[in-house]
TINUKE-994266 format. One record per residue (C-alpha): y, z, x. Coordinates in steps of 0.05 Angstrom, whole numbers, padded with zeros to 5 digits, always signed. Layout:
N
YZX...
This chain:
56
+03786+02323+02974+03777+02386+02937+03732+02445+02955+03689+02484+02909+03707+02556+02898+03657+02611+02905+03653+02617+02828+03635+02544+02820+03582+02547+02872+03550+02603+02837+03555+02567+02770+03521+02506+02802+03464+02550+02830+03456+02579+02759+03454+02511+02731+03399+02491+02777+03357+02549+02754+03372+02545+02681+03428+02497+02659+03449+02530+02595+03464+02595+02633+03512+02561+02680+03548+02525+02622+03549+02588+02578+03583+02629+02634+03631+02572+02645+03651+02557+02573+03622+02616+02532+03583+02601+02469+03621+02537+02454+03588+02472+02432+03577+02453+02505+03529+02512+02513+03488+02489+02451+03485+02417+02477+03462+02439+02543+03407+02485+02511+03381+02428+02469+03382+02376+02524+03346+02426+02570+03294+02443+02516+03281+02368+02507+03275+02353+02582+03302+02389+02642+03337+02332+02676+03388+02313+02620+03406+02386+02611+03416+02396+02686+03459+02331+02691+03502+02354+02630+03510+02424+02661+03535+02395+02726+03584+02351+02689+03612+02408+02646+03618+02456+02707+03647+02405+02757
Protein backbone atom coordinates (compact mmCIF):
# COMPACT_ATOMS: atom_id res chain seq x y z
CA UNK A 1 0.00 0.00 0.00
CA UNK A 2 1.44 3.33 -1.01
CA UNK A 3 1.22 6.49 1.01
CA UNK A 4 0.50 9.96 -0.29
CA UNK A 5 3.33 12.44 -0.12
CA UNK A 6 2.74 15.90 1.27
CA UNK A 7 2.78 17.35 -2.24
CA UNK A 8 -0.03 15.04 -3.42
CA UNK A 9 -2.10 15.82 -0.34
CA UNK A 10 -1.82 19.54 -1.11
CA UNK A 11 -2.78 18.94 -4.74
CA UNK A 12 -5.84 16.94 -3.69
CA UNK A 13 -6.92 19.73 -1.32
CA UNK A 14 -6.51 22.25 -4.14
CA UNK A 15 -8.49 19.94 -6.45
CA UNK A 16 -11.35 19.94 -3.95
CA UNK A 17 -11.41 23.75 -3.94
CA UNK A 18 -10.87 24.30 -7.69
CA UNK A 19 -10.04 21.18 -9.76
CA UNK A 20 -8.17 22.90 -12.64
CA UNK A 21 -5.79 24.51 -10.14
CA UNK A 22 -4.67 21.13 -8.80
CA UNK A 23 -4.29 19.70 -12.30
CA UNK A 24 -2.49 22.79 -13.53
CA UNK A 25 0.05 22.66 -10.74
CA UNK A 26 0.55 18.95 -11.34
CA UNK A 27 0.87 18.94 -15.14
CA UNK A 28 1.37 22.56 -16.16
CA UNK A 29 -0.72 24.01 -18.96
CA UNK A 30 -0.96 20.68 -20.76
CA UNK A 31 -4.13 19.32 -22.30
CA UNK A 32 -5.12 17.77 -18.95
CA UNK A 33 -5.50 21.26 -17.48
CA UNK A 34 -7.80 22.41 -20.28
CA UNK A 35 -9.91 19.24 -20.08
CA UNK A 36 -10.28 19.76 -16.34
CA UNK A 37 -11.24 23.40 -16.84
CA UNK A 38 -13.94 22.55 -19.38
CA UNK A 39 -15.33 19.73 -17.26
CA UNK A 40 -15.41 21.97 -14.19
CA UNK A 41 -17.18 24.75 -16.09
CA UNK A 42 -19.78 22.30 -17.38
CA UNK A 43 -20.38 20.80 -13.95
CA UNK A 44 -18.17 20.59 -10.89
CA UNK A 45 -18.32 16.84 -10.22
CA UNK A 46 -16.84 15.59 -13.54
CA UNK A 47 -14.04 18.13 -13.23
CA UNK A 48 -13.34 17.02 -9.67
CA UNK A 49 -13.29 13.32 -10.57
CA UNK A 50 -11.00 13.98 -13.53
CA UNK A 51 -8.68 16.07 -11.37
CA UNK A 52 -8.37 13.28 -8.81
CA UNK A 53 -7.73 10.79 -11.58
CA UNK A 54 -4.91 12.93 -13.04
CA UNK A 55 -3.31 13.76 -9.68
CA UNK A 56 -3.47 10.29 -8.19
